[in-house]
N, C-alpha and C positions, 0 to 999 in steps of 0.2 A: 280814316275810314269807319271803322266801327264806332268813333265818338262823335262823328257827324250824324251818324245815323240813328244815332242813340240821341242826341238834340233835336235830331227832327220828330223822333218817333214819341217821345215823352209829351211834348206839347199837344201832338195831335191825338194820343191816349187822354189828354187830361180835357181835351175839348171834346171828344167824341165817345167817350166812356164813362156813364158815371161812376160804374164799377171800379174803373181803373181811377178816377177823381176820388172814389172812396178811400181806396188803398193809399192813394200818398196822402190823403188827410191824415189818414189814421197813424200812416208811419212818422208823419211830420212831427205829429201829435205827441206820441208814445219819445221818438230821439228829442224832440225840443226840452220834454220834461227832464229827461236824462241829463242832457249838456245842462241846464239852468238847476240842476242839483249838484253837478260838478262845482259850479260857481258858489253853489249855496256851502256847499261843505267845510272848507277853510273858514267861512264868516262863523259859521255855528260852531265850529270846534274851536273858539277861541272860547263860550262856556262850557263847552263839552255836553254832556246829555241833559239838555232843560227843555222844558215845555214853553218857555219864552222864545226858545227858537223855531218853535212852530211861525212867529211872526214874520221871520226872515221867509220862509218859503211860502207865506201867503202873500206876501209882497212882490216876492219874486213870478208868483201863479196868475196874480190878477187879472194880467193883460191877454192872456191869453183868448178868453171869449172874442176880444177885439180882433184877431188875427183871422176869427173863424165866422166873424159878424153873427153872433150869438147874443142878444140881448138877454140879461140875468136881471128881472123883478124880483124884488125881495120886500115883502109884506109881514107885517107881525112881529117885528124884531123888539119890540116894546116887550112882548111877553118874555125874552129873558130874565130869571131872577139876576138883580143886579150884583149881589153880593155872596152866593153861597156855591159850593160844589153842585151840579146836578147829571143826568145822564141823558143826553140826546138820541133820540133813535129816529133813524131815516130811512125812506124807501131807497132802493138799491136798482138803477136801472142798466147802467154802463160805466167804463171807465171817466165818462164825460161828468160823471157826478161832483167829480173833483172840483168844476168850473164852480156849480151850485154852492158847494161846501166852502172853497176859498171866499165866497161872495158874503157869505153870514157865518162864517166861524166864529164864535166869540174868544174873548181871551184868555187864556189858559185850558184850551180845549184841546185835546189830542185825541184823533180817534184809534179804535181797536183794529187792528188787523189780522189779517191770516200770516203764519208765519213764512210762508214763502216768499211776501213782500221782501222782507229782508235780505233776501239773497238778489234782490232786483239790480245789482250793480251798484252806480251811484247812487239811485233813487232810493234804496233800501237802508246806506249808510247815512243820507240826509234825514231819511225818517227816524232810523234811530237816534239819531243826533236832536230832532225835535223833540224825543219824548214818546212817538206812538209806540203804544202798547200792542206787542204781537202774541198773539194765541197760537197753539198747533190745536187745529180743529179736531184733527185726527185721533189725538190721546186725551179724552175726556176729563181723565184725573188730572193733569198739568193745567187745561184749559180751567177748571173748578178752582182748582189752586190760584192759578194768575189772578181771575176774579175776586177772590176773596181777599188777594193783595192790592187789587184795584180799588175796592172799597175802605181799606185803610187809610190809601195815599190820597182820596177826595176828601176823606176829611181831614188828615194831616199835613195837606200841603195845597189845598184849596183850589183842586184841579177837577175839571170838566172832560168827560168822556163822550167821543161821537159813536154811535153804534149802528151798523144795520142790521137789522134784528131779521131781516129776510134771508140771510147770511151767506146768498149768494146773488153775482147779476139776475135781473127778472127783464126781457125786452120784451114780453109780451103784453103790455100795457094794462098792468094791472098788478095786485102784490102778492108775492108768495105766502104761506103760514110764516108766523113770525115765531121763531126760537126763542125761548125765554131767557138766557143767559141775561142781557141786560135788565131784564124787568127783577131779575132776581138779586141783581147787582145794587139795583135801586133799592130795593125792601131792605136789603143787608145793610144798606149803609143809612138806609133811610131817608133819600135824599129825592127831591121831584124829579118827573120824567117830561122833557122838553120834546114835544113831537114836532118834525120837520119834515115837510113834503115839497117832494121839487115835481112838477107836472109833467107828463109825458110829453117825449123826446120825438114823438112820432111822425111831427112835419117836417122835422128838420135831419133827425138820423132814424135809421132804421138797419141794423147789423145784417138781418136777414135778406134785404134788398138790395144790401150793398148801396146805402144811398145817405149821402151827406152834407147838407147844403147849410144855410144861414138861417135862423130863426130865434124863436122868443121863446123863454123856460122863466115861469114864475117859481119862486119858491116860498112858501107860507110856513111860518112859525106858528105852532098852535099854543094856547094857554097850557103852562105846566101843569102836570097831573101830579099832587101830591101821592107822596106812600108813607107819610106817617102812621103810625099805630097797625099798618098790615103786615103780615107774616108770609113765610115761604107758602102756604094753604091760597094763598090770595093771589098767585103769582099768574098763574092760566086764565082768572077773570080778569086781571089786570088787561094782560099781553090782549087778550081779544077783547077789551074794550078800546086800547088804543090804538090797535089796527083797525077796528071799524070804523073810529074819528080820522084818521089817516087816510084811508079807503073811500070814507065820503069826501074829503076834500079833494083828494087824488082826481076822483070823476069829474070833482066839479070845476076844478079850475084846469081840467083837459079837453073840456066835453067842447070848446069851440073851435079844436082842430089846429089853433096857433098856439099850445103849448099855456096856455092861459087866459084868464076870464075875470070877471067882476064877482 
């Protein structure tokens, strides 16, 4: 009887309650990623911890946008430097950023993530096998040490890194002030910064309103910003310059209310 009641109640909630639909969709989103990670782990384990495993994760995650009716448009991909290390900086709106990231992720590029992700079950293990770099943001000394190691890895192993300089998810339709770790990293390694902007999700996703429908997101790759010759003293101005250019583009591609524009 309870099972029959659930079979009746769940479809009713799905069609009658946008909030219930939001929670169902988010639960499936997170659960599906954990399940895909279980499938990816044995494949990635053949290589061990290796940035090339990120190609496997990307391949397994690319289809998710179709399940949710989200169209991701990429513009400016030609701006990626063809054969050198660099630091990608991107705005951070929600866990859905994963969809845009996988759409445009360049070769040999891994994210820098908070250390808590390492303990996120199968997803944490899959990320570790793919070479994701984990940082304990609560321990500044450790974070600085990891960044120094990353700078060496960039140069010696031809690796690119993806950083969300806001440091946390921002659901307010703008951009938080940037933390400077990514910019110190780029200056220390003397490699360019490639800004990437994802348009607002507000037309199809809003955590506060418990709304999650289909929609369109534009991912814009901006021209690389060189850091050659810059010193740590130049980092604050560099971070402000990059944030200003990203915020300008974010507003431009989000103004039409559909997550993109010309």
